[in-house]
PASE-512331 format. One line per 10 residues: number of its first residue (from 1); for each residue x, y, z of C-alpha. Coordinates in Angstrom, 2 decimals. Example, Ala and Ser with C-alpha at 12.3 -4.5 7.8 and 13.67 -1.06 7.14 Angstrom:
<sites>
1 = 12.30 -4.50 7.80  13.67 -1.06 7.14
</sites>
This chain:
<sites>
1 = 121.28 -193.87 -40.50  119.72 -197.25 -41.28  121.89 -200.16 -40.16  122.80 -202.72 -42.80  122.13 -206.39 -42.00  124.74 -209.02 -42.67  124.01 -211.37 -45.65  124.51 -214.22 -43.19  121.54 -212.95 -41.21  119.43 -213.27 -44.33
11 = 120.88 -216.72 -44.90  119.93 -217.85 -41.40  116.44 -216.32 -41.68  115.74 -217.98 -45.03  116.90 -221.39 -43.79  114.66 -221.13 -40.72  111.67 -220.08 -42.77  112.25 -222.78 -45.37  112.61 -225.60 -42.84  109.97 -224.43 -40.38
21 = 112.57 -223.77 -37.63  113.83 -227.32 -37.97  110.48 -229.16 -37.59  107.15 -228.48 -39.28  104.51 -228.27 -36.57  100.73 -228.11 -36.72  99.36 -224.85 -38.07  95.68 -223.90 -38.33  94.71 -222.05 -41.50  91.65 -219.89 -41.97
31 = 89.07 -220.63 -44.64  90.59 -217.98 -46.92  94.04 -219.48 -46.53  92.96 -223.07 -47.06  94.43 -224.55 -50.21  91.60 -226.93 -50.96  87.88 -226.97 -51.72  85.10 -227.71 -49.28  84.36 -231.40 -49.15  81.02 -232.28 -50.71
41 = 80.25 -235.88 -49.73  80.40 -237.97 -46.57  80.20 -241.67 -45.75  80.28 -243.32 -42.33  82.31 -246.46 -42.97  81.65 -248.33 -39.73  78.42 -248.95 -37.84  79.49 -246.94 -34.78  80.47 -243.78 -36.65  84.10 -244.04 -35.55
51 = 85.53 -243.91 -39.08  84.25 -241.25 -41.45  85.36 -240.42 -44.98  84.63 -237.07 -46.64  85.53 -236.29 -50.24  85.12 -233.96 -53.20  85.39 -235.33 -56.75  87.07 -232.81 -59.07  87.73 -233.20 -62.78  91.23 -234.70 -62.54
61 = 91.67 -235.38 -58.85  89.81 -236.26 -55.69  90.20 -234.61 -52.27  89.72 -236.92 -49.29  89.56 -236.44 -45.54  89.69 -239.27 -42.98  88.26 -238.79 -39.47  88.85 -241.65 -37.04  88.14 -241.98 -33.31  91.70 -242.90 -32.38
71 = 95.06 -241.38 -31.48  96.87 -244.20 -33.26  97.43 -244.78 -36.97  94.64 -244.74 -39.57  94.46 -246.29 -43.03  92.20 -245.90 -46.05  92.53 -248.07 -49.14  91.06 -248.70 -52.58  90.81 -252.41 -53.27  89.94 -254.39 -56.42
81 = 88.19 -257.09 -54.35  87.51 -255.61 -50.91  90.56 -257.34 -49.39  94.13 -256.33 -48.62  95.86 -257.96 -51.58  96.34 -255.50 -54.42  94.93 -252.56 -52.44  96.19 -248.99 -52.85  96.47 -247.61 -49.29  97.11 -244.28 -47.57
91 = 98.38 -244.80 -44.01  98.93 -241.92 -41.59  99.40 -240.96 -37.94  100.22 -237.94 -35.79  103.21 -238.32 -33.48  101.90 -237.96 -29.93  105.10 -236.28 -28.73  105.99 -233.91 -31.57  102.67 -233.38 -33.34  104.30 -234.28 -36.64
101 = 102.16 -235.84 -39.38  103.46 -239.06 -40.94  101.65 -240.13 -44.12  102.52 -242.48 -46.97  101.13 -243.76 -50.24  101.37 -247.56 -49.92  100.32 -250.82 -51.57  99.45 -254.19 -50.04  100.80 -257.52 -51.27  98.77 -259.50 -48.74
111 = 97.73 -259.61 -45.10  100.75 -257.80 -43.72  102.12 -254.27 -43.35  101.60 -252.42 -46.66  104.77 -251.48 -48.52  105.53 -247.82 -49.15  105.23 -246.91 -52.84  108.33 -245.86 -54.73  106.39 -242.83 -55.97  104.26 -240.87 -53.52
121 = 101.24 -239.98 -55.65  99.33 -238.11 -52.97  99.33 -234.39 -52.27  99.28 -234.02 -48.49  97.07 -231.17 -47.36  97.41 -231.62 -43.62  96.19 -233.26 -40.45  95.71 -232.91 -36.71  94.99 -234.88 -33.58  92.95 -233.96 -30.51
131 = 91.85 -235.86 -27.40  89.50 -238.13 -29.35  90.22 -238.10 -33.09  92.87 -238.17 -35.77  92.03 -236.23 -38.94  94.03 -236.31 -42.18  93.34 -234.69 -45.54  95.03 -235.36 -48.88  94.34 -235.38 -52.59  95.35 -237.67 -55.46
141 = 94.71 -237.93 -59.20  91.95 -240.28 -60.35  94.62 -241.98 -62.39  98.12 -241.73 -60.94  99.48 -243.73 -63.92  101.40 -245.89 -61.43  99.90 -249.13 -62.70  102.07 -251.36 -60.52  101.48 -249.87 -57.09  98.36 -247.66 -57.36
151 = 94.69 -248.28 -58.16  92.95 -246.21 -60.83  89.86 -244.54 -59.40  86.75 -243.86 -61.48  82.98 -243.59 -61.37  82.66 -247.38 -61.08  81.92 -249.05 -57.76  84.97 -248.53 -55.54  85.59 -250.95 -52.69  86.93 -248.90 -49.79
161 = 88.89 -250.68 -47.06  89.65 -248.95 -43.78  91.48 -249.67 -40.55  92.79 -247.98 -37.46  94.86 -248.80 -34.39  94.92 -247.45 -30.87  98.70 -246.93 -31.05  101.14 -245.10 -33.30  103.74 -247.14 -35.20  107.29 -247.23 -33.91
171 = 108.54 -246.68 -37.45  107.40 -246.61 -41.07  107.39 -250.43 -41.23  107.13 -251.23 -37.52  103.55 -251.25 -36.28  101.05 -253.44 -34.47  98.10 -254.99 -36.28  95.05 -252.72 -36.56  92.40 -253.00 -33.85  89.44 -252.16 -36.14
181 = 88.87 -252.68 -39.85  86.14 -252.97 -42.48  85.09 -252.47 -46.08  82.38 -250.50 -47.87  81.54 -249.94 -51.53  80.99 -246.36 -52.73  80.44 -244.38 -55.94  83.19 -241.77 -55.61  81.93 -239.51 -58.40  78.40 -239.36 -57.01
191 = 76.95 -238.08 -53.74  75.86 -240.60 -51.14  72.13 -240.81 -50.50  70.75 -238.25 -48.07  67.16 -238.05 -46.94  65.87 -234.47 -47.35  64.07 -232.45 -44.71  60.36 -232.93 -45.40  57.59 -230.42 -44.89  54.51 -231.30 -42.84
201 = 52.52 -232.12 -45.98  54.66 -235.17 -46.74  53.05 -238.44 -45.66  54.65 -241.80 -44.95  53.43 -245.36 -45.18  55.30 -248.57 -44.38  54.82 -251.81 -46.30  56.35 -254.43 -44.01  56.51 -258.21 -44.06  54.25 -259.89 -41.51
211 = 56.36 -262.27 -39.40  57.74 -264.18 -42.37  59.52 -267.27 -41.05  62.41 -268.23 -43.32  62.77 -271.95 -44.02  66.01 -273.42 -42.71  66.36 -275.86 -45.62  66.27 -273.33 -48.51  69.04 -270.83 -49.21  66.74 -268.61 -51.33
221 = 63.08 -267.71 -50.99  60.89 -265.07 -52.63  57.97 -263.81 -50.56  55.03 -261.89 -52.07  52.30 -259.90 -50.33  49.60 -257.42 -51.40  49.43 -253.85 -50.00  47.36 -250.71 -50.52  48.01 -246.99 -49.99  45.53 -245.39 -47.58
231 = 43.02 -242.69 -48.55  43.75 -242.15 -52.26  40.63 -240.08 -52.90  42.58 -237.62 -55.04  45.80 -237.71 -57.04  48.87 -238.44 -54.95  52.54 -238.69 -55.87  55.16 -240.99 -54.39  58.35 -239.00 -53.81  60.80 -241.70 -52.79
241 = 61.51 -244.44 -50.28  64.00 -245.92 -47.84  64.41 -249.58 -46.85  63.31 -250.72 -43.40  65.48 -253.76 -42.67  64.88 -255.52 -39.38  67.92 -255.31 -37.13  70.13 -258.35 -37.53  68.54 -259.40 -40.84  70.81 -257.44 -43.18
251 = 72.37 -260.70 -44.36  69.04 -262.30 -45.24  67.13 -259.46 -47.00  68.65 -259.19 -50.46  66.19 -257.15 -52.49  62.66 -255.75 -52.42  60.55 -254.96 -55.50  57.24 -253.08 -55.38  54.97 -253.73 -58.38  51.70 -252.17 -59.46
261 = 48.74 -254.58 -59.83  46.50 -254.10 -62.85  43.26 -256.04 -63.31  39.86 -254.65 -64.19  37.75 -254.31 -61.06  40.92 -254.58 -59.01  39.18 -254.49 -55.63  37.26 -257.64 -56.66  40.58 -259.50 -56.96  42.97 -257.90 -54.46
271 = 41.03 -256.52 -51.48  40.66 -260.02 -50.05  44.44 -260.41 -49.81  45.14 -257.34 -47.66  44.49 -259.26 -44.44  45.37 -262.74 -45.70  49.14 -262.41 -45.46  51.71 -263.36 -48.07  52.66 -266.36 -50.16  55.81 -267.79 -51.67
281 = 56.33 -266.32 -55.16  56.77 -268.17 -58.48  54.94 -271.34 -57.46  51.62 -272.88 -58.55  50.17 -272.09 -55.11  50.66 -268.34 -55.63  47.30 -266.65 -56.33  46.71 -266.30 -60.06  45.75 -262.63 -59.79  49.22 -261.81 -58.50
291 = 50.61 -262.61 -61.96  49.05 -259.32 -63.08  51.35 -257.34 -60.78  54.30 -256.88 -63.13  55.07 -253.16 -63.42  57.85 -252.17 -60.98  57.91 -248.73 -59.37  60.52 -249.50 -56.67  63.58 -251.72 -57.05  65.65 -251.79 -53.85
301 = 68.68 -254.07 -53.51  71.27 -254.78 -50.84  73.65 -251.89 -50.18  71.17 -249.19 -51.20  70.02 -246.52 -48.74  66.95 -245.63 -50.83  66.05 -243.12 -53.53  64.31 -239.76 -53.93  62.91 -238.11 -57.05  63.68 -234.62 -58.38
311 = 61.50 -231.88 -56.93  59.32 -231.54 -60.04  58.66 -235.29 -60.45  56.48 -237.84 -58.64  55.23 -241.39 -59.18  51.42 -241.37 -59.62  49.33 -243.35 -57.13  45.77 -244.57 -57.61  44.09 -246.22 -60.61  42.07 -243.13 -61.45
321 = 45.18 -240.96 -61.52  47.61 -242.93 -63.68  48.88 -245.37 -61.05  47.45 -248.33 -59.16  45.31 -248.99 -56.07  47.03 -252.27 -55.11  50.69 -253.22 -54.98  52.60 -256.46 -54.66  55.81 -256.37 -52.63  58.29 -259.09 -53.58
331 = 61.07 -259.74 -51.07  64.08 -261.87 -51.93  65.41 -263.64 -48.84  68.90 -265.08 -49.01  69.86 -267.57 -46.28  73.07 -269.24 -47.50  74.03 -270.49 -44.03  70.52 -271.93 -43.42  70.16 -269.94 -40.23  67.28 -271.16 -38.09
341 = 64.55 -269.16 -36.41  64.67 -266.09 -38.68  61.29 -264.30 -38.50  61.34 -261.15 -40.58  59.34 -257.91 -40.68  61.43 -255.89 -43.14  60.04 -253.76 -45.95  59.82 -250.21 -47.31  59.04 -246.76 -45.89  57.46 -244.71 -48.69
351 = 57.10 -240.92 -48.83  54.14 -239.44 -50.70  52.00 -236.32 -50.94  48.50 -235.24 -51.90  49.97 -232.17 -53.61  51.06 -233.64 -56.95  54.22 -232.44 -58.59  54.50 -231.18 -62.14  55.28 -234.43 -64.00  54.46 -238.13 -63.56
361 = 57.45 -240.49 -63.33  57.74 -244.08 -64.51  60.13 -247.03 -64.40  61.32 -248.95 -67.48  63.02 -252.33 -67.08  65.41 -253.41 -69.84  67.76 -256.37 -70.16  67.86 -260.10 -70.79  64.73 -262.08 -69.90  65.05 -263.97 -66.61
371 = 64.90 -267.44 -68.14  66.97 -270.59 -68.58  68.27 -269.55 -72.00  70.52 -267.13 -70.16  73.37 -269.66 -70.03  76.81 -268.96 -68.55  79.23 -271.84 -69.21  81.60 -272.89 -66.41  85.19 -271.65 -66.15  84.70 -268.66 -68.48
381 = 84.68 -264.89 -68.74  81.27 -264.58 -70.40  79.09 -261.86 -71.87  75.30 -261.63 -72.08  73.24 -259.03 -73.92  69.59 -258.03 -73.64  68.09 -255.77 -76.29  65.33 -253.18 -76.03  64.49 -252.88 -79.71  63.92 -249.69 -81.67
391 = 60.62 -251.16 -82.87  59.42 -251.25 -79.28  60.55 -247.74 -78.31  59.35 -246.39 -81.66  55.73 -247.28 -80.94  55.58 -246.47 -77.23  57.75 -243.45 -76.39  56.30 -239.92 -76.62  57.37 -237.78 -79.57  59.78 -235.73 -77.45
401 = 61.23 -238.83 -75.78  61.71 -239.55 -72.09  64.20 -238.11 -69.56  65.99 -240.69 -67.41  67.27 -239.27 -64.11  68.44 -242.42 -62.28  69.05 -246.11 -62.87  69.77 -249.36 -61.05  72.16 -251.94 -62.55  71.41 -255.49 -61.40
411 = 72.96 -258.93 -61.70  73.91 -261.63 -59.19  77.12 -263.14 -57.80  78.96 -263.74 -61.09  78.39 -260.19 -62.41  81.54 -258.13 -62.90  80.59 -255.44 -65.45  77.20 -253.97 -66.37  76.54 -251.21 -68.89  73.76 -249.79 -70.99
421 = 74.40 -248.76 -74.58  72.15 -246.51 -76.65  71.94 -246.47 -80.45  70.18 -243.85 -82.59  69.96 -243.79 -86.38  72.80 -246.29 -86.73  75.16 -244.48 -84.36  76.29 -245.37 -80.86  75.54 -242.68 -78.28  77.78 -241.85 -75.28
431 = 77.59 -244.44 -72.50  75.92 -243.07 -69.38  75.25 -246.13 -67.20  78.28 -248.38 -66.70  79.98 -250.13 -63.81  83.22 -251.99 -64.56  83.58 -253.08 -60.95  80.07 -254.28 -60.06  79.50 -255.30 -56.44  76.57 -257.63 -55.72
441 = 76.40 -256.24 -52.17  76.25 -252.57 -53.21  73.36 -251.78 -55.53  72.63 -248.10 -54.96  70.77 -246.34 -57.76  72.99 -244.19 -60.00  71.72 -240.59 -60.02  72.59 -238.68 -63.19  73.86 -235.09 -63.12  72.15 -234.51 -66.47
451 = 69.08 -236.35 -67.72  69.57 -239.04 -70.35  67.20 -238.47 -73.27  65.81 -241.58 -74.98  63.93 -240.93 -78.23  61.39 -243.05 -80.13  63.23 -245.60 -82.26  66.34 -245.70 -80.05  67.73 -249.18 -79.37  69.02 -249.88 -75.86
461 = 71.19 -252.79 -74.76  71.95 -254.13 -71.30  75.36 -255.83 -71.45  76.69 -257.93 -68.58  80.04 -259.64 -68.18  80.39 -262.55 -65.76  83.26 -264.42 -64.16  82.47 -268.15 -63.87  86.10 -269.27 -63.69  85.46 -270.90 -60.30
471 = 82.32 -272.71 -61.44  82.30 -276.39 -62.43  78.77 -276.35 -63.87  76.81 -273.85 -65.96  74.78 -271.04 -64.43  71.31 -270.14 -65.75  69.01 -267.17 -65.63  66.67 -267.36 -62.66  65.53 -265.89 -59.36  67.89 -267.78 -57.04
481 = 70.98 -265.97 -55.75  73.08 -268.67 -57.45  71.24 -267.99 -60.73  72.00 -264.93 -62.83  70.30 -261.82 -64.20  71.17 -258.90 -66.46  68.69 -256.09 -65.78  68.66 -252.29 -65.69  65.84 -250.28 -64.09  65.51 -246.76 -65.55
491 = 63.50 -244.14 -63.63  62.32 -241.39 -65.95  59.63 -238.84 -66.88  57.08 -238.32 -68.33  55.40 -241.64 -67.58  54.46 -243.78 -70.59  52.70 -247.09 -71.12  55.89 -249.13 -71.76  57.00 -251.14 -68.72  59.32 -253.95 -69.89
501 = 61.59 -253.87 -72.94  63.97 -256.81 -73.18  64.90 -259.81 -75.27  65.91 -263.45 -75.17  68.09 -265.34 -77.68  66.35 -267.64 -80.13  66.24 -271.04 -78.42  67.02 -272.93 -81.64  70.23 -270.91 -82.17  71.44 -271.78 -78.66
511 = 70.87 -275.50 -79.14  72.42 -275.48 -82.62  75.55 -273.94 -81.11  75.62 -276.92 -78.72  75.32 -279.43 -81.57  71.60 -280.13 -81.05  69.34 -279.99 -84.09  65.94 -280.70 -82.55  64.37 -281.03 -79.09  60.98 -282.10 -77.75
521 = 59.08 -281.45 -74.51  57.99 -284.38 -72.35  55.56 -282.52 -70.08  54.51 -279.03 -69.11  54.49 -277.60 -65.63  51.20 -276.28 -64.25  52.76 -272.88 -63.60  53.42 -272.41 -67.31  50.12 -273.92 -68.54  47.89 -270.99 -67.63
531 = 47.18 -268.60 -70.51  46.43 -265.59 -68.36  45.02 -263.43 -71.14  42.35 -266.09 -71.89  40.98 -266.30 -68.33  37.90 -264.43 -67.20  37.69 -262.51 -63.94  35.51 -265.27 -62.46  38.09 -267.91 -63.49  40.81 -266.02 -61.67
541 = 38.64 -265.40 -58.61  37.58 -269.05 -58.42  41.14 -270.33 -58.61  42.41 -267.77 -56.09  39.71 -268.68 -53.55  41.41 -272.04 -53.05  44.45 -270.35 -51.57  42.47 -268.46 -48.94  41.59 -271.80 -47.36  45.17 -273.10 -47.59
551 = 47.41 -270.30 -46.33  50.20 -272.52 -44.96  51.48 -274.35 -48.02  54.92 -275.94 -47.65  57.93 -274.01 -48.89  59.42 -275.26 -52.14  62.64 -274.67 -53.99  62.20 -272.50 -57.10  64.73 -273.56 -59.71  63.96 -272.51 -63.27
561 = 66.70 -274.76 -64.66  64.71 -277.85 -63.59  62.44 -277.15 -66.57  65.38 -278.19 -68.79  64.98 -281.74 -67.49  61.67 -281.93 -69.35  63.31 -280.99 -72.66  64.84 -283.96 -74.51  67.14 -284.15 -77.54  65.52 -285.58 -80.68
571 = 68.43 -285.03 -83.08  71.27 -285.89 -83.52  70.98 -289.62 -82.88  74.04 -289.89 -80.64  72.43 -287.48 -78.15  68.85 -288.67 -78.58  66.60 -288.72 -75.48  69.18 -287.02 -73.29  67.67 -284.15 -71.34  68.93 -280.69 -72.15
581 = 69.74 -280.34 -68.45  72.06 -283.37 -68.53  73.66 -282.21 -71.76  74.48 -278.79 -70.30  75.86 -280.38 -67.11  78.15 -282.72 -69.04  81.75 -281.47 -68.75  82.53 -282.61 -72.30  79.98 -280.10 -73.65  82.27 -277.25 -72.64
591 = 85.61 -278.74 -73.74  85.32 -277.66 -77.39  86.47 -274.01 -77.88  84.50 -273.75 -81.14  81.28 -274.61 -79.24  81.95 -271.86 -76.71  82.80 -269.38 -79.45  79.63 -270.12 -81.41  77.43 -269.94 -78.32  78.95 -266.59 -77.31
601 = 78.33 -265.29 -80.82  74.68 -266.37 -80.82  73.75 -264.99 -77.38  75.45 -261.66 -78.13  74.94 -260.99 -81.83  72.49 -263.68 -82.95  68.76 -263.28 -83.47  66.74 -262.47 -80.34  63.05 -262.61 -79.57  61.84 -259.11 -78.61
611 = 59.78 -258.84 -75.41  57.82 -255.60 -75.16  55.12 -255.22 -72.46  52.84 -252.40 -71.33  52.23 -251.36 -67.74  49.15 -253.62 -67.63  51.08 -256.60 -68.99  49.93 -256.55 -72.62  52.59 -257.82 -75.01  53.24 -255.54 -77.95
621 = 54.45 -256.69 -81.37  54.31 -260.33 -80.32  56.67 -262.52 -82.35  58.96 -259.62 -83.35  62.64 -260.52 -83.80  65.56 -258.24 -83.09  69.36 -258.36 -82.97  72.31 -256.28 -81.89  72.21 -253.15 -84.08  74.70 -252.49 -86.84
631 = 76.20 -249.15 -85.95  79.02 -246.67 -86.22  81.02 -246.95 -83.02  81.28 -243.80 -80.97  84.55 -241.92 -81.30  86.41 -241.69 -78.01  89.16 -239.13 -77.69  91.74 -240.63 -75.36  92.96 -237.81 -73.14  96.55 -238.56 -72.24
641 = 96.01 -237.73 -68.58  99.32 -239.22 -67.55  101.30 -236.57 -69.45  99.50 -233.83 -67.56  100.37 -235.17 -64.11  103.11 -233.51 -62.04  106.14 -235.61 -61.18  105.46 -237.58 -58.01  107.73 -237.32 -54.99  110.15 -240.23 -54.60
651 = 109.93 -241.94 -51.22  113.00 -241.64 -49.02  113.60 -243.89 -46.03  113.66 -242.45 -42.54  117.42 -242.63 -42.59  117.61 -240.42 -45.68  114.93 -237.94 -44.70  115.90 -234.54 -43.38  112.84 -233.30 -41.51  110.57 -233.84 -44.53
661 = 107.27 -233.83 -42.65  104.27 -232.11 -44.25  102.37 -229.32 -42.61  99.82 -230.49 -40.07  96.24 -229.28 -39.90  95.39 -228.31 -36.37  92.00 -228.49 -34.70  90.80 -226.82 -31.54  92.13 -228.40 -28.41  89.91 -231.01 -26.78
671 = 87.27 -230.68 -29.49  85.62 -233.70 -31.06  85.86 -233.13 -34.82  84.21 -236.32 -35.97  81.86 -235.83 -38.92  83.01 -232.20 -39.43  83.89 -230.79 -42.84  87.08 -229.11 -41.64  89.16 -226.60 -43.57  92.57 -227.92 -44.58
681 = 96.03 -226.55 -44.13  98.65 -226.08 -46.83  101.43 -228.48 -47.69  105.05 -228.10 -46.79  108.37 -229.95 -46.90  111.98 -229.22 -46.18  114.47 -229.55 -49.02  117.64 -231.56 -48.35  120.28 -229.38 -46.75  122.88 -229.15 -49.57
691 = 120.28 -228.04 -52.11  118.71 -225.65 -49.64  122.07 -224.17 -48.71  122.94 -223.36 -52.34  119.48 -221.90 -53.03  119.48 -219.72 -49.93  123.09 -218.69 -50.41  122.32 -217.43 -53.91  119.27 -215.56 -52.68  121.22 -214.07 -49.78
701 = 123.92 -212.74 -52.10  121.17 -211.15 -54.17  119.68 -209.53 -51.04  123.10 -208.36 -49.88  123.66 -206.76 -53.24  120.35 -204.87 -52.96  121.08 -203.55 -49.50
</sites>
């Protein structure tokens, strides 16, 4: 006869199972039992590899794992500025004695211990600690809808802050200051750059600066030098590149552009410069032939690890095969602290092959012209727009359009938001390239999951928003780090003849907005006097030969806004003979709200001069005007994501908690798990005793009735 068990035995068993025998300890789960997905992306957040973040972006949530070389506490945060204040932080540690995982959703009000959020909007998956590392995995919604204490995550640039300590806290709000910390910007919805494994047929070439000595009295310098690919006796394709930044010069090397050079009989003009070294860009002493090197095929900027093309696409090399034989590399050096003795040999490592891929790639640059009529008034939130007109795309794009597979968004220090809009047949298309949290120090190319199709006749706009609220004087378009830009580089296929498609506001409209009716020019600079398209090859060669005998010209400051000093006001009388430069630097100019409003209207929606150039620098449709297109705004269906979220757990203090520790994820003993994509354990918590008692009692009565 089968012996009946007492209902109280069931009660005791259920309580022990529910509460994990009083304390939830570490428990390793197999891959089949794991309650999460494999993590897709990885980023090493510090230079030593001691703090690693892995993550998988899902539709409504993101799964994150932290691996840190410590047995103390670890913290990972999402910050609006890269600092502590306003950051949304997850802080965790494994108790050395009990193996229990402590983890909280927190927020920082400043440079002190982050407060624990009222609502815990993280789903704890698990964690473990071994002899060398602490590993924690959790998930959270992209938008927790906790606008006061959490940070909404998105596909924009996310500034990650991280920290760890060598010791565990003594309590939730009792801990020593971290021993290591840092910050890194990341695109959470996109994979980080990874260099593929190349076959033996892939070749490499390095274009490096040749002992460029940075001046210690200029904070910005552009250096140009001519290079050539070796042995292009048949068609070759460039497949991608990585930057080669000299150790210790990461602060000084801001961006590197590689441009094709296009002049008839190119060897006649450029071969002589291969051994002659470089020159400072944008000055009268730069060789005239270098002005014909305008079409960009590489645009690297600080923070980027490089770029690779899809497997069926390559950039053509060689004049006879749709590319160029000679290339100009332009390096932007930034030396804000005027550091002395910096001699640089940075550059690019380029991967290419003599087995061409299926389709030729190209690069199209759109945006606002880099000129002084890009004006950002002081103490403002300001918007600038550059237009790639439908007239330009209508006459240059192939009938089936082009397929854009990656893009680089670029502005300088004041840039906060950059986006590209596309208009077709009077309708706005979905926005593909946009960053609402632009970081000047993180300019990695955005790789699209699906190609963006641009058709003939489409109008494209590059729209930049700036924050000049801490500026006392206006900022202008220019090459200096303190100047501004609004550019987007689109890498696409199949290659076409269009290279640059941008615009600049009508100068007269800008000055009218400032109360100026007429201006006149006092003198012209030599650098702007040359009409390049009217010069013969011998003219160019003769002028360039002067520079071969004078290789060591003095460095000069390049400031495009100085040209405004040569422009004087003719009307009205009360402003007559004042330079435009002085007028724009007069504080009273920016005190009238109606002046600011009218200027913003003109630079955004007023008439623009269209600038449309071919790969070889020929201007198309010269004199064409364009403006922001009239259109039907795209319909956006606002998905009420907050209604779909589960109710977050309310934080209870240590005094109120009743063994409410989540399940830990256990690793193999004495095994270094850094950089591993580990499988996660499930979650668990213990209900407060009164509620648990009633639940288990009811279930036990039911069991007793059955038996």
